[in-house]
C-alpha positions in Angstrom: -40.9 -9.4 -131.6 -38.0 -7.7 -133.5 -37.7 -4.0 -134.0 -37.7 -4.6 -137.9 -41.4 -6.1 -137.5 -42.6 -3.8 -135.0 -41.5 -0.8 -137.2 -43.4 -2.5 -140.2 -46.7 -3.2 -138.0 -46.2 0.7 -137.0 -46.5 1.4 -140.7 -49.3 -0.7 -141.5 -51.2 0.9 -138.8 -50.5 4.4 -140.0 -51.9 3.8 -143.2 -55.1 2.4 -141.6 -57.7 5.3 -141.8 -59.4 6.6 -138.7 -63.2 6.1 -139.4 -63.9 5.9 -136.3 -65.0 8.9 -133.8 -64.5 7.4 -131.2 -60.9 6.2 -131.1 -57.8 8.0 -132.6 -54.7 6.9 -134.3 -51.7 8.0 -133.2 -47.8 8.1 -134.1 -45.2 9.6 -131.5 -41.2 10.2 -132.1 -39.2 11.0 -129.2 -35.5 11.1 -127.6 -34.3 10.3 -124.4 -31.7 8.2 -122.3 -31.8 4.4 -121.7 -29.9 1.6 -120.2 -30.1 -2.2 -120.9 -28.5 -5.0 -119.5 -28.3 -8.9 -120.7 -27.1 -11.5 -118.0 -27.4 -14.9 -119.3 -26.5 -16.3 -116.1 -29.4 -14.3 -113.8 -30.3 -17.5 -112.5 -27.5 -20.0 -113.2 -24.4 -20.1 -111.1 -22.5 -22.4 -112.9 -23.0 -20.0 -115.9 -19.5 -17.9 -116.6 -20.8 -15.8 -119.5 -19.8 -11.8 -118.2 -23.2 -9.2 -117.8 -23.3 -6.8 -120.9 -24.7 -3.4 -119.9 -24.8 -0.3 -121.9 -26.5 2.9 -121.5 -26.5 6.3 -123.8 -28.8 8.3 -126.0 -32.2 6.4 -127.2 -34.6 7.6 -130.0 -38.2 6.2 -129.3 -41.1 5.5 -132.1 -44.6 4.6 -131.6 -47.8 3.7 -133.2 -51.1 3.2 -131.0 -54.9 3.5 -131.5 -56.9 5.3 -128.1 -60.6 5.8 -127.3 -61.2 8.9 -125.3 -64.7 8.5 -123.1 -65.8 11.8 -121.6 -66.7 11.9 -118.2 -67.9 15.7 -117.2 -67.4 19.0 -119.4 -63.5 18.6 -119.1 -62.6 15.6 -117.7 -62.2 12.4 -119.9 -60.9 8.5 -119.5 -58.4 6.9 -122.1 -57.7 3.4 -123.1 -56.2 2.0 -125.7 -52.9 0.0 -127.1 -49.8 0.8 -128.5 -46.5 -0.6 -130.4 -43.2 1.4 -129.5 -39.3 0.4 -130.2 -36.8 2.2 -128.7 -32.8 1.9 -130.2 -30.3 2.4 -126.6 -27.0 3.7 -127.7 -27.3 3.2 -131.4 -24.2 3.6 -133.1 -22.1 2.6 -130.1 -20.0 -1.2 -129.8 -22.8 -2.4 -127.5 -26.3 -1.6 -128.1 -29.7 -2.7 -128.0 -33.1 -2.4 -129.2 -36.4 -2.8 -127.2 -40.0 -3.8 -128.8 -43.0 -3.4 -127.0 -46.7 -4.5 -126.8 -48.5 -1.8 -124.6 -51.9 -1.3 -123.3 -52.8 1.9 -121.5 -55.3 3.3 -119.3 -55.2 7.2 -118.2 -56.9 10.4 -117.5 -57.6 13.8 -119.3 -58.1 17.5 -117.7 -59.0 19.6 -120.6 -55.1 19.7 -122.7 -53.4 17.8 -119.6 -53.5 14.2 -119.5 -51.9 11.2 -117.7 -51.3 7.6 -118.7 -50.3 4.4 -117.4 -48.8 1.8 -119.4 -48.2 -2.0 -119.0 -47.2 -4.6 -121.5 -44.8 -7.0 -122.7 -41.3 -6.4 -124.4 -38.1 -8.2 -126.2 -34.9 -6.5 -125.2 -32.1 -7.6 -127.7 -28.3 -6.8 -127.3 -25.5 -6.6 -129.3 -22.0 -6.5 -128.2 -18.6 -7.9 -129.4 -20.2 -9.4 -132.6 -22.8 -11.5 -130.8 -26.5 -11.0 -129.7 -28.6 -11.9 -126.6 -32.5 -11.2 -126.2 -34.9 -11.8 -123.7 -38.5 -11.2 -122.7 -39.7 -8.7 -120.4 -42.6 -7.4 -118.5 -43.0 -3.6 -119.3 -44.5 -0.8 -117.0 -44.5 2.8 -117.5 -46.4 6.2 -117.5 -46.4 9.4 -119.4 -47.5 12.9 -118.8 -48.7 15.1 -121.8 -50.2 18.4 -123.0 -51.8 19.1 -126.1 -50.8 21.9 -127.9 -53.5 21.6 -131.2 -56.2 18.7 -131.9 -53.3 17.0 -134.0 -50.3 17.4 -131.5 -49.2 16.8 -128.0 -46.1 16.7 -126.3 -45.2 14.5 -123.8 -42.6 13.3 -121.2 -42.4 9.2 -120.8 -40.7 6.6 -118.5 -40.4 2.9 -118.5 -39.1 -0.1 -117.1 -38.3 -3.5 -118.7 -37.8 -6.3 -116.9 -38.8 -10.0 -115.4 -37.9 -11.9 -112.2 -35.2 -14.2 -113.5 -34.8 -12.6 -116.7 -31.8 -12.6 -118.7 -32.5 -8.7 -119.8 -33.6 -5.8 -118.6 -34.1 -2.1 -119.7 -35.0 1.6 -118.7 -36.0 4.3 -120.7 -36.9 8.3 -120.1 -37.5 11.0 -122.3 -39.7 13.5 -124.1 -41.3 13.6 -127.3 -44.2 14.4 -129.8 -47.1 12.7 -130.5 -49.3 13.5 -133.7 -53.1 12.4 -134.1 -53.7 12.5 -137.8 
């Protein structure tokens, strides 16, 4: 899935009205630091293409849907899915984009929450007028604090890699989540 198609799908999800009281649509934006690597010779010893890496500032966008199930007074379980996009070092000669489809599971205590994420991602590197891409498995986590019923701040970390894969990426940052 390309970054363009991920952003288009996120915009389409945002246009769907939230009619169910059991779940919530959410949109997020963040910023942080990221690194990405592309190595087409990762498992081919006779290959001579050099490894390409980049690191730098990274904006984050995501859209998702979450269901929250209350357990006791202030405790709740949270589960859902989301699509996210990260641009690694945009504007640099060597840059990357990461598009990910996530499943998530977490716990909430009053206005505080911790979520774990796992998914499948595509990492695309652009360098020297060339492009390289690879699929990865993604894992990550988010800690958040709800400021109001519609707005939360979060800190997020994620890693994208696959054994014998040609691409990898990592991100850490903070941002805002809006629940319309």
